[in-house]
BALO-633059 format. One line per 2 residues: number of its first residue (from 1); their letters; for each residue z, y, x of N, C-alpha, C, O, CB. Coordinates in Angstrom, 2 decimals. Last residue first. Glycine has a CB too. Layout:
<atoms>
NUM	a	Z/Y/X/Z/Y/X/Z/Y/X/Z/Y/X/Z/Y/X ~ ...
</atoms>
This chain:
<atoms>
82	ts	-63.18/37.80/-44.21/-62.54/36.83/-43.32/-61.11/36.61/-43.68/-60.42/35.82/-43.03/-62.63/37.29/-41.90 ~ -66.19/38.50/-45.70/-64.72/38.51/-45.92/-64.12/37.41/-45.04/-64.51/36.25/-45.12/-64.35/38.28/-47.45
80	lp	-68.69/40.42/-44.18/-68.18/39.08/-44.48/-66.67/39.18/-44.69/-65.98/39.87/-43.95/-68.51/38.08/-43.33 ~ -69.93/43.40/-45.77/-69.22/42.71/-44.67/-68.74/41.33/-45.12/-68.42/41.12/-46.29/-68.02/43.55/-44.19
78	pi	-73.24/43.83/-47.01/-71.80/43.70/-47.29/-71.10/42.94/-46.17/-71.63/41.94/-45.68/-71.57/43.00/-48.63 ~ -75.41/46.13/-45.63/-75.07/44.71/-45.68/-73.59/44.61/-46.00/-72.77/45.24/-45.34/-75.42/43.97/-44.32
76	kl	-76.73/48.55/-45.13/-76.16/48.26/-46.46/-75.94/46.75/-46.66/-76.24/46.20/-47.72/-77.09/48.81/-47.56 ~ -77.40/49.32/-42.67/-78.32/48.40/-43.32/-77.89/48.00/-44.73/-78.56/47.24/-45.42/-78.48/47.16/-42.48
74	fn	-75.18/50.93/-42.15/-76.52/51.51/-42.10/-77.52/50.64/-42.85/-78.38/51.15/-43.57/-76.97/51.68/-40.64 ~ -73.07/49.09/-42.33/-73.12/50.23/-43.25/-74.53/50.82/-43.30/-75.02/51.18/-44.37/-72.11/51.31/-42.82
72	ei	-73.74/47.38/-40.22/-73.66/46.87/-41.58/-73.75/48.00/-42.61/-74.44/47.87/-43.63/-72.35/46.08/-41.78 ~ -73.49/49.18/-38.09/-74.80/48.58/-38.38/-74.82/48.05/-39.81/-75.80/48.24/-40.54/-75.12/47.44/-37.37
70	re	-70.75/49.73/-38.23/-71.72/50.82/-38.40/-73.10/50.27/-38.75/-73.79/50.83/-39.61/-71.81/51.67/-37.13 ~ -69.74/47.15/-37.73/-69.47/47.81/-39.01/-70.44/48.95/-39.27/-70.91/49.13/-40.39/-68.03/48.33/-39.05
68	vr	-70.61/46.80/-35.10/-71.13/45.92/-36.16/-70.90/46.55/-37.53/-71.77/46.49/-38.39/-70.45/44.53/-36.10 ~ -69.08/48.76/-33.80/-70.54/48.86/-33.80/-71.14/48.01/-34.92/-72.06/48.45/-35.60/-71.10/48.41/-32.44
66	ar	-66.50/47.78/-34.22/-66.86/49.09/-34.79/-68.38/49.24/-34.84/-68.92/49.78/-35.81/-66.24/50.24/-33.95 ~ -66.67/45.41/-32.76/-66.39/45.34/-34.20/-66.80/46.66/-34.87/-67.38/46.66/-35.95/-64.89/45.04/-34.46
64	ld	-66.99/46.38/-30.17/-68.08/45.65/-30.79/-67.91/45.58/-32.31/-68.89/45.68/-33.06/-68.17/44.23/-30.21 ~ -64.44/47.55/-29.84/-65.66/48.36/-29.73/-66.83/47.68/-30.42/-67.58/48.32/-31.17/-66.00/48.62/-28.25
62	ly	-62.80/45.30/-30.13/-62.68/46.41/-31.08/-63.91/47.31/-31.04/-64.37/47.78/-32.08/-61.42/47.23/-30.79 ~ -63.64/43.78/-27.91/-63.81/43.26/-29.27/-63.76/44.41/-30.29/-64.58/44.47/-31.20/-62.72/42.21/-29.59
60	dr	-62.82/45.46/-25.80/-64.23/45.10/-25.96/-64.51/44.62/-27.38/-65.51/45.01/-27.98/-64.62/44.03/-24.95 ~ -60.07/45.44/-26.19/-60.81/46.70/-26.32/-62.29/46.42/-26.55/-62.93/47.06/-27.38/-60.62/47.58/-25.05
58	df	-59.67/42.69/-25.68/-59.27/43.28/-26.97/-60.01/44.58/-27.21/-60.53/44.82/-28.30/-57.75/43.52/-27.02 ~ -60.51/42.38/-23.08/-61.26/41.73/-24.15/-60.90/42.28/-25.52/-61.74/42.32/-26.42/-61.03/40.23/-24.12
56	fg	-58.54/44.01/-21.80/-59.97/44.26/-21.63/-60.76/43.66/-22.78/-61.59/44.34/-23.40/-60.47/43.70/-20.30 ~ -56.13/42.78/-22.55/-56.41/44.17/-22.94/-57.89/44.49/-22.85/-58.43/45.17/-23.73/-55.62/45.12/-22.06
54	iv	-56.46/40.32/-21.28/-56.34/40.38/-22.74/-56.66/41.78/-23.24/-57.37/41.96/-24.23/-54.93/39.95/-23.20 ~ -56.47/41.17/-18.61/-57.64/40.49/-19.16/-57.62/40.56/-20.69/-58.64/40.83/-21.31/-57.70/39.02/-18.69
52	mn	-53.87/42.25/-18.40/-55.04/43.09/-18.12/-56.29/42.47/-18.75/-57.08/43.18/-19.37/-55.22/43.27/-16.60 ~ -52.28/40.04/-18.94/-52.23/41.20/-19.84/-53.44/42.10/-19.65/-53.97/42.66/-20.61/-50.95/42.00/-19.61
50	in	-52.93/38.50/-16.70/-53.26/38.01/-18.04/-53.27/39.17/-19.03/-54.17/39.27/-19.86/-52.25/36.93/-18.49 ~ -51.85/40.10/-14.65/-53.29/39.83/-14.69/-53.72/39.36/-16.08/-54.76/39.78/-16.58/-53.66/38.77/-13.64
48	dy	-49.12/40.00/-15.30/-49.82/41.29/-15.31/-51.33/41.09/-15.40/-52.02/41.80/-16.13/-49.47/42.10/-14.04 ~ -48.70/37.26/-14.94/-48.45/37.88/-16.25/-49.20/39.20/-16.36/-49.82/39.50/-17.38/-46.93/38.09/-16.48
46	nk	-49.20/37.02/-12.20/-50.06/36.34/-13.17/-49.92/36.94/-14.55/-50.91/37.10/-15.27/-49.74/34.85/-13.21 ~ -47.05/38.57/-11.25/-48.42/38.97/-10.94/-49.39/38.32/-11.93/-50.31/38.97/-12.43/-48.78/38.58/-9.48
44	ki	-44.90/37.07/-12.19/-45.07/38.44/-12.65/-46.51/38.92/-12.41/-47.10/39.58/-13.26/-44.07/39.39/-11.94 ~ -45.30/34.72/-10.74/-45.36/34.68/-12.20/-45.58/36.08/-12.75/-46.37/36.26/-13.68/-44.07/34.07/-12.78
42	gk	-44.92/35.67/-8.14/-46.20/35.09/-8.53/-46.36/35.07/-10.03/-47.44/35.37/-10.55/-46.34/33.70/-7.98 ~ -42.24/36.46/-8.26/-43.27/37.45/-7.97/-44.65/36.96/-8.40/-45.45/37.71/-8.96/-43.28/37.79/-6.47
40	el	-41.06/33.97/-8.77/-40.92/35.06/-9.74/-41.98/36.12/-9.52/-42.56/36.63/-10.48/-39.52/35.69/-9.65 ~ -41.72/32.61/-6.40/-42.24/32.14/-7.69/-42.17/33.24/-8.75/-43.10/33.42/-9.53/-41.46/30.91/-8.16
38	rd	-40.26/34.09/-4.55/-41.71/34.06/-4.45/-42.34/33.61/-5.77/-43.36/34.15/-6.20/-42.15/33.14/-3.31 ~ -37.67/33.52/-5.48/-38.14/34.90/-5.46/-39.67/34.95/-5.40/-40.30/35.74/-6.10/-37.54/35.65/-4.25
36	lk	-37.60/30.77/-5.05/-37.53/31.28/-6.42/-38.02/32.72/-6.49/-38.70/33.10/-7.44/-36.09/31.19/-6.94 ~ -37.64/30.71/-2.27/-38.75/30.13/-3.01/-38.77/30.64/-4.45/-39.84/30.92/-4.99/-38.67/28.60/-2.99
34	kd	-35.18/31.91/-1.74/-36.41/32.55/-1.27/-37.62/32.03/-2.04/-38.50/32.79/-2.42/-36.60/32.31/0.24 ~ -33.49/30.02/-2.90/-33.49/31.40/-3.39/-34.77/32.11/-2.98/-35.38/32.83/-3.78/-32.26/32.16/-2.86
32	fg	-33.98/27.80/-1.31/-34.41/27.77/-2.71/-34.44/29.18/-3.30/-35.32/29.50/-4.10/-33.48/26.88/-3.54 ~ -32.73/28.66/1.01/-34.17/28.42/1.02/-34.73/28.39/-0.39/-35.82/28.88/-0.64/-34.49/27.11/1.73
30	sl	-30.12/28.67/0.16/-30.73/29.95/0.50/-32.25/29.81/0.58/-32.97/30.75/0.25/-30.17/30.48/1.84 ~ -29.80/25.91/-0.16/-29.76/26.78/-1.34/-30.37/28.14/-1.04/-31.07/28.70/-1.88/-28.32/26.97/-1.82
28	rk	-29.88/25.04/2.48/-30.93/24.61/1.55/-30.97/25.50/0.32/-32.04/25.82/-0.19/-30.72/23.16/1.13 ~ -27.56/26.24/3.40/-28.84/26.61/3.99/-29.98/26.22/3.06/-30.93/26.98/2.87/-29.03/25.93/5.37
26	dv	-25.65/24.92/1.83/-25.81/26.37/1.70/-27.15/26.82/2.28/-27.81/27.69/1.70/-24.66/27.10/2.42 ~ -25.96/22.34/2.83/-26.28/22.59/1.43/-26.49/24.09/1.22/-27.42/24.49/0.51/-25.15/22.06/0.50
24	pk	-25.03/22.57/5.45/-26.45/22.29/5.20/-26.86/22.56/3.76/-27.99/22.98/3.50/-26.77/20.85/5.56 ~ -22.28/23.24/4.73/-23.14/24.14/5.49/-24.62/23.82/5.30/-25.40/24.73/5.01/-22.79/24.09/6.96
22	lg	-20.92/21.16/3.48/-21.42/22.26/2.67/-22.37/23.17/3.43/-23.21/23.82/2.80/-20.27/23.07/2.15 ~ -19.92/19.37/5.34/-21.03/18.95/4.50/-21.64/20.08/3.71/-22.79/19.97/3.29/-20.59/17.87/3.57
20	tk	-17.74/20.59/6.41/-18.92/20.42/7.27/-20.14/20.04/6.45/-21.27/20.35/6.83/-18.66/19.36/8.34 ~ -16.02/20.54/4.13/-16.37/21.80/4.80/-17.62/21.66/5.64/-18.49/22.53/5.59/-15.21/22.27/5.67
18	ie	-15.89/17.80/3.56/-16.43/18.71/2.56/-16.86/20.01/3.22/-17.93/20.54/2.92/-15.39/18.98/1.45 ~ -14.66/16.87/5.85/-16.01/16.40/5.51/-16.67/17.33/4.50/-17.86/17.62/4.59/-15.96/14.98/4.96
16	sk	-12.17/18.10/5.64/-13.03/18.44/6.77/-14.47/18.00/6.50/-15.40/18.70/6.89/-12.51/17.78/8.06 ~ -11.20/16.87/3.28/-11.41/18.32/3.34/-12.35/18.71/4.46/-13.22/19.55/4.27/-10.07/19.04/3.51
14	iv	-11.08/14.20/4.14/-11.98/14.56/3.04/-12.25/16.06/3.05/-13.39/16.49/2.86/-11.37/14.14/1.69 ~ -9.12/14.42/6.12/-10.46/13.94/6.47/-11.46/14.35/5.39/-12.56/14.81/5.70/-10.47/12.41/6.65
12	tk	-6.92/15.25/4.59/-7.46/16.13/5.64/-8.86/15.71/6.05/-9.71/16.56/6.29/-6.54/16.12/6.87 ~ -6.62/12.97/2.93/-6.89/14.29/2.34/-7.49/15.24/3.38/-8.45/15.95/3.09/-5.60/14.89/1.76
10	iq	-5.95/11.02/4.76/-7.19/10.88/3.99/-7.60/12.23/3.41/-8.78/12.59/3.40/-7.01/9.84/2.85 ~ -3.49/12.08/5.56/-4.57/11.93/6.53/-5.93/11.81/5.81/-6.92/12.42/6.22/-4.32/10.70/7.42
8	kl	-2.07/11.90/3.16/-2.29/13.21/3.77/-3.43/13.16/4.77/-4.25/14.08/4.84/-1.02/13.72/4.46 ~ -2.05/9.10/2.83/-2.73/9.94/1.84/-3.02/11.33/2.39/-4.08/11.90/2.12/-1.89/10.06/0.58
6	di	-0.48/8.37/5.03/-1.87/7.90/4.92/-2.66/8.78/3.95/-3.80/9.16/4.23/-1.91/6.43/4.45 ~ 1.91/9.58/4.26/1.25/10.01/5.50/-0.22/9.59/5.46/-1.09/10.37/5.83/1.97/9.40/6.76
4	kt	2.61/8.14/2.04/2.30/9.57/1.89/1.57/10.09/3.10/0.69/10.95/2.99/3.58/10.38/1.65 ~ 0.87/4.95/2.25/2.06/5.81/2.30/1.63/7.24/2.12/0.44/7.54/2.04/2.82/5.63/3.64
2	lm	-0.62/2.31/0.41/-0.74/3.53/1.19/0.55/4.35/1.12/1.21/4.43/0.08/-1.92/4.37/0.70 ~ 0.00/-1.18/0.84/0.00/0.00/0.00/0.00/1.24/0.88/0.56/1.23/1.98/1.22/0.00/-0.96
</atoms>
């Protein structure tokens, strides 16, 4: 059976292992932070690009829609109900 001295020794060994074992984990976590920052920047850039493309096509569609309506009015064509 284990004595109090044995338990204290086990406790000190476990504490020392935990302290030395955390350093590599901290380094890996800091690496993940850098990767996450790069991913966030990439996602933001893609989001901005998508918004720009959507805005371009939306404006283009609205311009074309206005032209079609003018042509329909000029030719007295009833608009399609959508």
